SEZAGU-238093 format. One record per residue: x, y, z of N, C-alpha, C, O in turn. Coordinates in steps of 0.1 Angstrom, whole numbers, plus 5000, padded with zeros to 4 digits. Layout:
N
XYZXYZXYZXYZ;...
***
This chain:
710
480754115376480254095370478754215371478254285361;478454215387477054305384477554445386476954535380;478754485396478854585392478954685377478554795377;479754595364479854615354478454645348478254735340;477654565352475854565342475254675355474154705350;475254725363474954815374475454915365474654965357;476954955365477555085356476655085342476155185338;476554995336475755015320474655045325474155145318;473755015336472055015340472555205341472055285332;473355255351473155415357473655455340472755505333;475055445332474755495321473755535310473655645304;473055425310471755415299470455525302469755585294;470355535319469555645329470055755321469255805313;471355805324471855895324471855955308472156065305;471555895302471755905284470055935284469456035278;469855875288467955935287467556005293466456045289;468056075307468256215312468556345305467956445305;469756295297470256375293469356475279469056595277;469356355271468356325257466856425262466456525257;466256355271465256455273465356585283464256635286;466656635288466756755288467256875275466756965269;468256795275468056915261467056885254466256785253;467257005245465856965237466156975221465256975213;467556975216468657025205469556875207470456865200;469156775215470256675210470256635194469356645187;471456595193471356515181472256385182473256375189;471556245169472156125176472856125161472156155151;473856095160474656035147475655945152476455955162;475455815142476155725143477855695137477955665125;478755695144480455695137481055565141481255515152;481255525129482155395132483355405128483655445117;484455365138485755325139486255185135485555085136;487255165132488355035131489855025136490755095131;490054955145491254975148491954825159491354785169;493054785154493954675157493754615168493254705175;493954485175494154515192495354505189495954475178;495854545204497354525206498154635201499454635203;497354725194498554855190498654935204498054935214;499855015199500755095217499955195215499455215204;499655265228498955395230499255495224500455505222;498355595220498355695213498255685197498255785189;498055545195497655505181496155585172495055595177;496355625163495455725161494055615154494155525145;492955655160491655575154490955675146490855635134;490555795149489455875135489856015138490356035149;489456135130489656235128487956285135487056315127;487756285147486356315155485756445153484556445153;486556545152486356665151485656695137484656755135;486656635126486056635114485156535112484456575102;484756415116483956335112482356405119481256385114;482356485132481356565137481056675136480556745144;481456715124481656885117481456945127480557025128;482656915141482957045147484257115144485157065137;484157255149485857265151486057285160485557305171;487757265152488657255166488657335177488857295188;488357495174488557585182487457595192487357675201;486157465189485057485201485257365207484157335212;486257285209486257165210486557155226485957085233;487457235230487357265251486457355250485457305255;486157465245485457565251483957485254483257525263;483357355243482157315249482257205254481357125256;483957175260483757025264483656905261483056835268;484056885252484156745244484356635257484756665269;484056545253484356435263484256295259483356285250;484756205260484356075256484055945267484855885273;482455945266482655825274482355705270481955695259;482555585279482755425277481455395283481055445293;480455265272479555215277480255145292479655195302;481055075295481454975303482255035312482455155310;482854975322483555105338484955125330485555215335;485655075321487255125317486655185303485655155297;487155235302487455365286489055345278489955425282;489355285269490155235261490755365254491955385250;489855445253490055555245490155755249489955795261;490455815241490655965243490756025228491055985217;490156155236490256275225491156355224491356375236;492356435217493056525218492056675215491756725204;491756725226490656845224491556935214490857015208;493056935211493457045201493857015190494557085184;493256905187493556825174491956785168491356815158;491656705176490156675172490056485169489156415164;491756445175491656305171491356205184491656225195;490556085177490656015187491555905189492055835180;491855885202493355795204493355675212492955685224;493755585208494055505218494955515231496155545230;494055495243494355545253495355435262496355465269;494955315260495255205269495355065257494555055248;496554975259496554885250495554765253495454705264;494754725240493554665241493754535237494454525227;493154365246493154265242491854195233490854165240;491754175222490054175215489854035228488954055236;490653895228490053785236489953835250489653745258;489953975255489654015265488554095273487854115284;488754145260487554225258486054145255485154115263;486254105241484954015237485353855239485653795229;485353785251485653645246484653585240483553635240;485153485235484253395226482953465217481853415216;483553565213482753635203483453665193484553715195;483053635181483453625170483853785160484753795152;482853905164483254035164483354095173482554045180;483954175178483854295189483954385187484754425179;483054485195483054645191482854685209482554615219;483254785207483354875221482655045216483055135208;481455035225480655125222480855305231480955335243;480855365222481455515232480255615230479455585221;480155695235479555845232480355955234480855965245;480456025227481156175225479956265230478856255226;480456355240479356505243479456585242480656565243;479356705242479556805242478156915245477056915240;478756995252477957115257477557235249478057245238;477057295252476457495245476457405232477457355229;475457385225474957295231474557195231475057145220;473757105238474156985239474056845233473156775235;474856825228474756735218475656575222476856575226;474856435221475556345220475856275207475156265197;477056215207476856115196477855995203478755985211;476755895192477555775195478355725186478155755174;479255675189480755605183481155455185480855435197;481555355180481155235174482855235170483355285160;483555165181484855105176484954965172485254885181;484854925159485354765157486854725163487554815159;487354665168488454565174489054515166488454405168;489754485157489954415146490554325153491154365162;490754145150491454055157493054065148493154115137;494154025155495453975148495753845151494953775156;496753805148497153645148498053655159499253645156;497653675173498553695186498453605196498853625207;497653465192497653355200497753225193496953205184;498453145196499252975189498152905192497552935202;497452785181496352695188496952605197498152595196;496152545206496452485216496052365220494852375216;496052245224495452145225494852105242495752125251;493952065246493452085259494352005270494552045282;495051895264495351795268497051775262497151795250;497651755266499351715262499451605253500051605242;498951515257498651365249497551315248496851315259;496951255235495951185236496151085234496851065223;495850995241495550835241494250725231493050735233;494850635219494050585212494550405216495650355216;493450345218493750175218492750135208491550165207;493750025199493750015185493949815184494849745189;492849775177493149665180493749615170493649675160;494749485168495949475159494649425146495049435134;493449385146492449305142492149425128491949395116;492149525131491549665124491749665114492949655112;491049675105491049685090491449825084491149935090;492249805072492849955070491350035066490249995061;491550115068490450295060489650315074488750405074;489950255084489150275101489750435103490850475101;488850505106488650645111488550635127487750565134;489550725131489250745144489650875151490850915152;488550935156488551105156489251135170489351065180;489851265166491151335177490751445183490251535176;490851475194490451595202490951735192492051755188;489551845188490551965179491352045188491152005200;492152165187492752235190491652355193490552375187;492052415201491552565204492252705201493252735207;491852775195492452895192491553015197490352995195;491853115203491153225208490953305193489853305188;491953355188492053415174490453375164490053265166;489853465156488753445152489253415133490353385129;487853425127488353435108489453345108489453235113;490453415099491353355094492453315099493153215095;492753395113493753375124493453275133494153265143;492253155131491753045137492652925133493552925126;492152835139492852715130492352685118491152705117;493152645107492452575097492652465090492052425080;493652405095494252265091495052165101495552235110;495352045104496251945109496951885101496751865089;498151855110498651745100499351705109499651775119;499751515108500451465117501951375110502151365098;502651325121504051295117503751215109502551165107;505051175100505051115088505250935096506150915103;504450845093504550735098503650655088502750695081;504250485089503550405076502150365078501450315069;501850395093500450325095499350415095498150385091;499850555099498250635096498550775090499550845091;497250785085496950925076496251005082496050985094;495751115076494951215087494151285074494551325063;492851275080491551335070491051465080490751455092;490951585073490851665080489151695074488851685062;488251725085486851755080486651885083487151955093;485851925073485452095079484152105080483352055072;483752185095482152175095482352365095483252435097;480952385092480752555091480852595104481452705106;480452525115480252555131481152535141481552605150;481552375136482752435147484052415144484852405152;484352405129485952415120486152275118485552175118;487752325116487952165115487952055124487752065136;488051945119488451825133489251745121489051725109;490151725130490751575128490751435126490051385135;491451335119490451195122492251135116493051195109;492151035122493150955118492950795114492550705122;493150775102492950715087494250585092495450595090;493850485098494450345093494650325075493850305067;495750325074496650315065496750145057496350105046;497650055073498349945068497849875080497749935090;497549715081497149665093498549665103499749665100;498049655113498949645128499649535131499149425128;500649525136500749365147501549435158502549495157;500949415166501249415178502749375185503549445192;502849235180504349175181505249275174506349285179;504949315166506549405160506549515170507549525178;505049625169504849745172503849775181502849815177;504049775192502949755203502649885207501749905215;503549975204503050155205503450205195504650185191;502550305189502750425179502450565182501350615181;504250635188503750755190503950855178504950845171;502850975178502751005168502851175173503151205185;502651265165502651435169501451465160501351425148;500651515165499451615159499851755158500151815169;499751825146500051955148498951995143498451925134;498252155147497552235145498052385140498652465148;497652415127498252505124496952635122495852595120;497152735122496252875122496252885105496752805097;495752995103495453045087496253195089496153265079;496853265101497653365100498853395090499553325082;498953495092500553515084501353615090501253735088;502153555098503053425093501653335105500953385113;501753215102501153145108501453095122502453145127;500853035127501252975138500652905144499452935146;501252735152500952635156500752565166501252645173;500452485172500152415185500252255181499752215171;501052145194501352025189500751945202500451995213;500551795199500051745210500351605205500351565193;500651535217500951395210499951305213499351305223;499751175199499251115196499450955203500050915194;499350895208500050735216499250655213498450635222;499150555202498450455200498750315204499750255200;497850275213498350155216497850055211496650075208;498549915207497949855196497449715204498349665210;496349655206495549575217496149475209496449495197;496349345218496549215209495549155208494549175216;495449035195494348935196495348815190496348825183;494748695193495048585192495748545180495248445176;496748595174496848555163498448515162499248555154;498848415174500148395170499848225178499248215188;500248135174500348025181501448025188502248115186;501747895199502747895206503647805199503047725192;505547825199506547795190507147715200507247745211;507747575193508547505204510047555203510147655196;511247515208512147625208513047475197514247485193;512047355196512747215186511747155184511047125193;511547125169510747095164510546905170509446845172;512046865173511746705175512946715196514146745197;512546695200513546635214514146535213513546455205;515146495218515746375223516146355237516846445243;515546215246516346225256516546065261515945975254;517146035268517545885274517345915290517546005297;516645755293516745745306516645615309516245545300;516945545321517545415322515945325325514845365329;516345205321515045135319514345145338513145155340;515545135349515145125361514745315371515045335383;514245395363514545495366513345555376512345555370;513245585385512345605396510745685393510845785386;509645645397508645745397508545855396507745885405;508845945390508646125390510146205389510346315393;511246095379511946155374511946195366511846125357;512146355364512346425348513046375338514146335341;512646365328513546305319513946435309515046435304;512946555306513746655300512346755299511246715299;512846935299511947015298511747055288512747105283;510447055280510047155269509947315269509347365279;510247375262510147525260509247535251509147425245;508447625248507447655240507447815242507847855254;507147895235506848065234506148115228506248075216;505148235230503948255223504648415225505348445235;504348495213504348645214503848695216504048815215;502748655219501548735222501348765238502248725246;500348825240500948905254499048885264497948915259;499248855276498248825282497948675286498848595289;496348635285496148495280496448455268496148335267;496848505257497048485243498548455241499048395232;499148515251500648445252501048375266502148395272;499848275273500348165281500248095274499548095265;501247975279501047855273501047735279501547715290;500447645273499747565284500047425274499747415262;500747305285501447175278500447075280499647055289;500746975267499346845270500146755259500646785248;500146605268500046485258498846495247497646495250;499446505235498646445224497546325226498146225225;496546315227495746235231495146135218494946175207;494945975223495545845217496545805212496545765200;497845825221498745785216498445675231498145705243;498845515222498845395229500345375238501445325234;500045405249500945335259501745445266502345425277;501745585260502645675268501845725282502345715293;500345775279499845825294500245725305500145765316;500645625303500645535314501945535320502345485330;502845605310504345565314504745715316505545725326;504445815311504845945312503746065313502546055309;504346175320502946305322504146385320505346365319;502946525320504246615313503046755323501746755325;504046835326503646945337502847095328503447195324;501647085328501147135317501547285322500947345313;502147365329502547505328504447505325505047585318;504947405333506647385331507247345320508347385315;506247225314506447165304507547045305507946975295;507847025318508846885322507946755321506846735327;508446675314508346515312508646445325509746465330;507746365331508546305337507846145340506646135336;508346065344508145895343507045895357507145955367;506045805352505245775360504945655359504145615367;505445585352505045435353506245335348507145365339;506245225354507645155354507945085333507245025324;509445125334509845125321510644945322511044875331;510644935311511544805309511944795295511144775286;513444795294513944775280513644705274513544725262;513344555278513244485273511444465265511244405254;510544525271509444545266509544625254509344595242;510144775261509644835249511144945248511245025257;511744945243513244995242513345185237514345255238;512345205234512245345230510645385227509745305222;510445505231509145545232509145725221509845815218;507745695217507845815206506445945209505345945203;506746035217505846105230505646245216506546285209;504446285215503846395208503246495222502346465230;503746585221503546685232502546785225502746765213;501646865226501146975220501047125233500747155244;501547165222501247345233500347445231500547515221;499247475239498147565236498147665245498347655257;497847795237497747895244496347925254495547825255;496048015259494948085270493948165259492848205263;494148175250493148295241492248235240492048115241;491148365235489448305235489348195224488648095224;490048225214490048165203491448065206492348115200;491847915215493447865215493847815202493247755193;495247875201495847815191496847695195497047715207;497547595190498247485192499347465183499147475171;500347435187501647385178501947265190501847255202;502547135177503147045185504547015184505147085177;505046935190506546875191506546715192505546645193;507946655190507846505192509146485203510246545200;509146415211509946365217510346215219509546115219;511646205219512246065214512846025225513846085230;512045885232513245865246513245735245512445645242;514645735247515445595248515745565257516345645264;515345405261515245355272516645255269517045185260;517145285282518645255287518745135292517945115301;519545015287519544895293520444875306521644925306;519944815318520744755327520244635326519244585320;521644565337521544405338520744345345521244275354;519344355346518344335355517944165350517044125357;518344085344517443965340519043905339520043955334;518643745348519743665348519543545338518443505334;520543505335520643375322519643315323519043325334;519143235315517843145310517943025308517742985297;518242935317518842805313518142685307517742615316;517842635296517042525293517942375288518642365279;517442285298518242185297517142045282516441955287;517342055270516342035262516141825262515141755262;517541785262517641645262518941615272519841685275;518641505275519641465289519541295286518541235284;520841255288520841095286521241065300521941135307;520740925305520940925317521840875319522540905329;522140795312523240635313523840655300523040665290;525340655298525940645287527540555289528540575294;526840455281528140355279529440365282529640475277;530740315287531540315289532240315276533440365276;531940285267532540235255532140365240532440365228;531240465249531140545238531740625235532340685244;531840655222532940725212533140865217532240895226;533840935215534841055219533541165204533341155192;532841275218531941315209530541305205530041375197;529841165213528841175216527941225224527941195236;527041335218526041395222525141325234524341245233;525741435250524741385259523441435261522341385265;523741575258522741705264522241775256522941765246;521341845254521242025247520842085257519942055264;521842205260521442285267521142465260521942545256;520142475261519842625259519942775267519042795276;521142895262521042985276520543075270520743075258;519843175275519043255268518943435279518343455290;519543515274519843645284519043735274519143745262;518143795281517543925279518144065277517644145269;519144085285520044175284520944195273521444095268;521144285269522444345262521744325246520744265241;522944395241522244405222523144295220522744235210;524544225226525144085221525544035234526244085243;524943935234525143855244526243775249526843715240;526743755260527843675263527543605273527043655283;528043475273527143325283528943265287529843235280;528743265300529943185302529443065310528643095319;529742935306528842785311530042735321531242735319;529242685330530142615337530242485338529142435341;531242375337530442225336531842175342532942215340;531342065350531742005364531641855356530741815349;532641805359532541655361532841595375533941625380;531941485381532241415394532641265389532541225378;533041195399533141035397532241025405531741135408;531940895411531540805422532440725431532040635439;533940775429534840715438534640755453534040845459;535540655458535340715472537040755476537840665476;537240855479536340985479536041045464536941045455;535141075462534341115443535741225443536241275453;535841215430537041335426536141415412535541355403;536241545413535441595403536341745396537241815402;535841765385536941875375535641985373534441965375;536342115369535342215366535942275353537042245352;535542345345535442395333534642525326533442525324;535442635324534242715322534542725308535642695305;533442785298533242815286532742915281531442915281;533443025275533143145272532543155257533243105248;531143215255529843185248529543325238528743405244;530043355227530043505222528943445212529043345206;527743535213526343535204526943595192527743685196;526843575179527243675168525943715164525043645163;526043825161524643875152524343855138525243885130;523443825134522743765118522243905113522044005121;522143905098521344005094519743945095519043915085;519243945106517643915103516444015108515243985111;517144135108515844245112516544365100517744415099;515044395091515444525084515244635090514544645100;515944735082515644855085514144925088513144925081;514344985099512545055097512945195103513645235112;511845265091511545425096510745435104509745365103;510945525113509645615124508145625114507045575116;508545705103507145655099506645605082507645595075;506145595079505745505066506445635055507145615046;505845745060505445865048505545975057504746005066;506746045053507146185059507146295049507546285038;506646465058506546525047507146625052507146635064;507646695047508646795045508246925041507846915030;508147035046507647165038509147215039510047185046;509047295028510247435020510147545015509847575003;510447615023510347785019510847775002511847714999;510147824993510747834982511847954986511848024996;512747954975514248074974514948014987515748084992;514447884991516147825002516847814997516647794985;518047835002519647834995519647674990519347574996;520147694978521047544976521747484988522247544997;521547374987522647275001522047275008521747155012;521347395018520647375029520147295031519847245020;519447195049519147095051517447145056516947225063;517247045047515447055050514947005058514247085063;515046855063514946755069515746635075516946625071;515346555082516346475087515946345092515346325102;516346245082515546125085516346015089517445985086;515645955095516345815105515745725104514545745100;516345595105515945465101516745385117517645425124;516145305117516345225132516445085127515545015122;517845045129517544885122518444795140519544835146;517744705143518444635152519344575149520144545159;519744535134521544495132522144655129522644735137;522144655119523344775115522744855104522444775095;522244995100522345055088521545165094521145195106;521245275075520545395076520545445065521645465060;519645475060519345555053518045635042516945635049;517845685032516045735029515745605024514645575029;516345515015516045385014517145365022518245425020;517045275033517745225044518045085034517245005028;519545085037519944925034521144925043522045015044;521044805049522244755058523044685047522844675035;524444605059525544585054525344475056526544435054;524644385059524344235063524844115050525444165040;524544005051524343955041523443825042523643725049;522343865033521843935026521944065025521244085035;522344195021521444355025519944355029519144325019;519344385038518344395042517444515036518144585044;516444615029516244715030514644735034513844645036;514644895036513044935039512945115034513745215035;512045115030511345225018510645295027509945235036;510845465024509945525029509845655017510645685008;508545715020508245795011508045955018507246005026;508746005014508846185017508546245009509046214999;507646335010506546435002507246595010507046645021;507846634998508346754998507546864994507546894982;506746935004505747065002506647184999507347215007;506547244988506947394986506247524994505347574987;506547595006505647675009506247835004507447875005;505147904998505147964991505948135001505748135014;506548214997506848335000506548464996506448494984;506448535002506048664995506948754990507248864995;507448694978508848764970508348834955509048894946;506948804957506448924943505648994948504848944956;505849154944505149224946503749244934503649194923;502849304939501949324931501749354918501549464922;501649364905501749424891499949454888498849394887;500549604886498849674880498949604865499849574859;497649594863497449544850497149654836496549754839;497549644825497349764816495349824818494549784827;495249884811495949994807496650094816496950204812;496750064829497550204837499050104840499550134850;499450024832500849974837501150014825501649904823;501350084813502050144806503050204806502950324809;504250164802505650264809505650384803505750394790;505650524811505550624807504250684800504250804795;502850584801501750654802501350754813501850784824;500350804805500050954814498350894822497250914816;498350824836497050794837496050944842496351024851;494850934831493651044837492850964831493150884822;491351014836490151004836489251124837489251214846;488451114827487651254832486151224837485551114835;485851314842484051284848483551384845484151474839;482151394849481151484846480851584862480951554874;480551714856480351764864479351714875479451714887;478351694867477151664874476851454880475851384883;477951424878478151314881477751294900478151364909;477251194900476251154913477451064922478451004918;476751084933477651014943477450854939476450804934;478750784942478750644933479150634917479450534911;478950744912479750754899480950674897481950704904;481050544884482150474884482950574875482350644867;484250584878485650644875486150574869486150584857;486950454875487550304869487650274876487150314887;488650154874489050024878490349984876490849984865;490749954883492449894887492449774889491749724899;493049714881493649574881494549524884495549544877;494849444894496249404893496449254900495649224910;497449154896497349034900499249064907500149134906;498748884915500348884923500748744923500048674931;501748684915502148584910502348484925502148364925;502548544933502448424945501148364948500248364939;500948334958499748264963499348274978500048324986;498248214979497448224996497148405000496848484992;497348415010497548545017498648605005498448704997;499248545005500448664997500248684987501048764982;498948654978498648684968497248744964496748754953;496748784982495248884982495248994987495449034999;494849064975494849194973493949264976492749244977;494849434982493949534988494149654980495249684977;493449704978493549864976493250004984492650024994;493750064978493650174988494050344980494850364970;493450434988493250534976493450684986492550714994;494350744985494650894987494651014978495451034968;493651094981493851224977494051324987494051304999;494251454980494651544985493851575002492851505006;494151645008493451635025492651755017493051845010;491451725021490451785024489451745013488151755014;489851715005488951654991487951544995486751584993;488051415000487151345005486251334995485051334997;486751334980485451304968485651194963484851174954;486451094965486650924961486950814966488050814972;486450734966486450584975487350504967488050564959;487550364969487650274959487450134968487350114980;487250054956486949934966488149844969488749784961;488249834982489249734990489749624984490949594983;488649544979488649444973488849414954489449324948;488049524948487549544939487949604930487649584918;488949714934489749824927488749904923489449984916;487349954922486850034915487050174925487150194937;487150264912487350354919485750454920484950424911;485350524927483650594925483750694935484650674943;483150794935482850884940481750874948480750824946;482350964961481650994974480351044974479251004979;480551164965479451254969479351344956480051314947;478451444954478351544944479551644943480151694953;479851664931480551774928480151924935479051974934;481251964941480652134942481752214939482852164938;481552364938482252464932483452464936484452484928;483552434950485252454956485652334953486852334957;485452234949485852124948487152154933486852234924;488152104934489352124930488452074908487352014907;489252114898489052094886489951934882489451854874;490651924886491551834889491951774901492051844911;492251604901492151564913492851454910492351354904;494251464913495751364918495351264925495051294936;495151144923494851044930496050944930496650904919;496450874945497350794941496850644949496450614960;497150584939496450444937497450324945498550314939;497150234959498150194962497250034963496150024968;498249924958497849784955499149694966500349684964;498349634979499249534987498649454988497449454985;499449354991499049194990499349215008499849315014;498749085011498549015025499448955031499148895042;500948975024501848875029502848935042502549025049;503748875042504548895059506048895056506748795059;506749025050505949165050505149225040505549175029;504549285038503649325027504149415018504449535021;504149375008504549394993503649524986502549544992;503749574979503249724973503249764962504449764959;502449824950502849904941501749994938500549964936;502250084937501150224933501250294917502250264910;500750334914500150464905499350574909498550584918;499750674896498850764901498050804891498550774880;496950884890496050914882495151024887494551054898;495151094873494351264876492951244871492951224858;492051234876490651254873490451414874490551474885;489951494858489551604854488151614853487451524848;487551714859486051744861486051844851486751954851;485051784841484451834826483251894831482751874842;482551984819481652014822480051954819479051974826;480151874809479051744802480251604797481451604796;479151514793479951394787479751444774480151364767;479451534768480051534755481451584752481951564741;482351664763483651714769484351654769485551694768;484051484770484751354773485251334761484351294754;486151324755487551274748488051174750488251164762;488351094745489350954743490851024745491451094737;491150974758492250994758493550884751493650774756;494450924742495750854741496450844749496450944757;497350744753498250724763499650744753499850644747;500350844752501750824745502350724752502450714764;502950654744504050534747505050584743504950654733;506350584748507250664745508050524737507950424744;508650524724509850444719510850424720511850504716;510950284727512150244729513150284717512850254705;514350374720515250384709516250254710516550184719;516450244699517450124698518750144692518750224683;519850084695521550104690521350094672520749994668;521750194663521750194658522650094651523750134651;522549934642523449824648524349854628524249964622;524949784623525749744613524249694604523849764595;523749594606522749544599521849684592521549694580;521549764602520549884598521949924590521749854580;522949974588523450074581523249984566522450034559;523849874563523549804552522349844543522249904533;521249784551520349824549519749974541519350004530;520050034553519850194547520550194530520050244520;521750124532523150154519521950124507521450204499;521549994511520549944498519749994494519550034482;518850034505517350154498517850224493517350254482;519350334498519450454490519550424476518750464467;520850354474520950254460519850254450519750314439;518950154456518350144450517350284443517150314432;517050334452516050454451516850594437516450654427;518250574444518850644433518450584417517850644408;518850474419519050394406517350414400517250484390;516550394403515150414401515150554393514850564381;515450664403515250794399516050834387515750884377;517150794390518150804370517350724360517250784349;516750614359515950544354514850614349514850634337;513850674359513150784352513450904348513050944337;514150954353514651064344515051034331514751134325;515350994328516250914313514950924305514851004295;513850814312513050774301511850904296511250904286;511851024310511251144307512251194292511851214280;513051194295514351314286513851264275513351334266;513951124275513951064262512551084253512651094241;511451094259510351094253509851244250509151264240;510251344258510451494255511051494245510651584237;512251404239513051484233512151414213512251474202;511651284216510751254201509651394202509351454192;509251424217508151474209508351664206507451734203;509851714207510451794203510551794186509951864178;511351714184511851634171510051634161509951694150;509151584166507851594158507551734156507551774145;507251824168506951934164507952024155507452124149;509651984156510152114147509752044134510052134126;509451974128509151934112508052014111507852054100;507252044121505752134116505852214124506352184134;505152344120504852434126503952394135503152304132;503952454153503152444159502252544163502452664164;501252484164499952644162499952674175500152594184;499652814177499852914188498452964191497953064186;497952904199496152944207496553084218497353094228;495453184212495653254223494553294228493953344219;493853324241492853364245492653534249493553594253;491253594247491053694249490053724257489153644257;490053824264488953844276487853864270486953804276;487653924257486453914256485353804253484153824252;486053674253485653514244485853484234485253414227;486653544233487153524213488753464215489453504225;489353364207490853304207491353294194490653314184;491853284194492953314178493653184176493953114186;493853144164494853064161495753034150495453014138;496753034154497653074144498952954140499552884147;499052974125500352854124501252894112500852894101;502552924117503253004113503153104108502953184118;503053164096502453324098501153304094500853424090;499853214093498853254091497953294104498653284114;497053334106496153384121494953344113494753354101;493953284124492653254121491753284135491953244146;491053364131490653434146488553384147487753414139;488353334155487553274159486553374171487153404182;485353404169484653464179483753434180483053374171;483153464200481953384199481153454212481853524220;480153444213479353484224480053544235481253504236;479653614243479953604256479953524268480753524277;478953474265478553334276479753204270479653084275;480553224261481453124260482853154264483853124258;482753224277484153264280484653114285485753064281;483953054294484352924298484252794291484152684296;484352824280483952684270485752614272486652654279;485652514264486852464270487252424250486452384241;488552454250488852434234490052364239490752364249;490052254223490852134228491152144209490352144201;493052144206493552154195494251984195494751944206;494351924186495251814185495751854174494951864164;497151874173498251884163498551774158499151704166;498351734147498651614137500151584134500751694134;500651504131501951494131502351534115503451574111;501351504106501351524090500251624088499151604093;500551734080499751824076498551794071498451734060;497451814077496551764069495751884057495952004055;495151834052494451934043493252044045492752124038;493051994055491852074065492052124078492752024081;492052184088492152214102491052234106490452334101;490452164115489252124124489652214135490552174143;488952324137488652354150486752314158485552314155;487452294168486152234174485952314193486652334203;484952344190484652474207483052394211482052364205;483352374227482152294231481852364238482752434242;480452384245480352464253478852394263478452284258;478252444273477252384274475952394265475152304263;475952494262474552534253474952464236474052414229;475852464232475752434216477052354215477852324223;476952284199477852264200478152274180477352234171;479252344177479052344165480752324157481652324165;481152324144482152284138482552404125481752434116;483752444127484052514116485152444107486152414115;485352424100486252344091487152494081486552584074;488552494082489052624073490252524066491152464072;490152534055491452474043492352564047492052674045;493852514055494752574057495452584042495252504033;496252694041497052704028498252634031498752624042;498552574019499752484015501152574017501352694018;501752484019503352564017503852604002504552683998;502952503996503752553975502852683973503252753963;501652743979501352883976502452983979502253103977;
***
């Protein structure tokens, strides 16, 4: 770099010295243009002609080309005077980071000494493709991010200039993001990702996109880079048990620490949001003293003494929590049945006893009341041994065993686990599907929703079952009129002078679902690079973002999408053309053309048509007959008497004639527009009266007409 500056400085000093020594040095600026990357020998310009030099004088006068830089890419043909390219040039190497590239040359001739300044402009060609500094761009987006949020991306670089540089970007097709390109006069276009749909990490944790940069050359060149979007997790999922109800059995003599069963709950979130902790629900009387749950493994163990005779079954409620910043929980029910073992001896109670029994006591006399009870078993079996011993010498005795079976009586009504049962059922559930299991316990026998046993008399118990219908997202949003009419052309007009925030239209939509399934959001898509309109995500109002400019289109096609917040989300779309007019006076009401539905031509319509045509024909024939009859009577009346003939002359006079008689009446010239009315009489009067009326005067002339007798 230092040698280049030094050479330039020496060349400037040499130029000044030559100019000083030569008294008749000429200074003239000549400008040529040549494209980069042209092959050696390419014509640049006719130097001899442009300098007014004779071709024969070029060699004797020693014409030579000197470059300001150390390397000269041009030369002159002394035989033709043509300046040509000596070596191939690369504009990006000659003028890096420069929008305009020029090479300064000096043409020097001797005898006399003349110095000519030559400027060669090196025009750019599209010989470089856009390229990104990084092969991949990484973006982290929380799944809580709302649609419409923008994320800037790294721009591509292109050594070419002008229209050959990067002009636009595009992104690979995907349902989550669109691309918005912002144009800046200094830095050029810059891409931004716009979130169009809410993300769900549990469904897709990573989204891979391809960003393409395109220049404006012909043909255009492009470069690509990968955009890898990592969806950050939020605690939006509660743990879910593999079962809503677990059942287990354990012997009443189970040792402390014995594991009954292992619960399993999962959470689709990641990190702390997906770690599950198990806990016994608080407020359960008599549970915490008998059972414990491992908070990490979900194992339920025995920590207290169990006794079937005290409690034969336990209902345990267990909760599963995650470790998120805002923990979410779910619960399940565990039914533990205590199995009986024979750990209780029968209990004998002697209620009454006669110490002495007379020898003449009758057979069947009651001498004692014995009560035997055993807590074990549902149906007890008692073996009673009776031994009789006399007092003789030696005493003699005899023993007999009596087996007594205790039969059941219907003394227990069925009992439901809960007096009120809540069941949640999704709408559109198939007919015949199981929605819940209802169980009742009877220490005797029996089970049912209204549980009735088979005893005598039968005993029953009732439980209330509340069935709640849960909404499903099975209805798409519906756009309300006037934009929902079938076949309608949706168009709105706005004035060119509209300010930012100008109201364009309001889209209204409804959803037949409920809750989040009916919570609607509005989105708007317009042509890339426009960025003129916005829509309220909850109101549906379309307004302008900024004022109009001369570069904006006259007609802006918009695509409006209405989406609900269900899972999966359903949507409806409509298109609208926003037309820019010069003023509010040019805005005319647009009538939307609704196509008429063509219906089939039924037999009833055919009969109606035949009836209407028949009535119309009869009416027309009657009318024609009536007119003909009246005309016939008029002709007869005129045939009896000669009809008068009235003729009008251009000079304002008229003549009246009847048969062969003719009468002329002359008026002044201003009566040319007068009206003459003649009323023929059905009978020939003695006198004929002529009346003329005009705007000036009125007069009557009476003329006695000759009779036919004369």
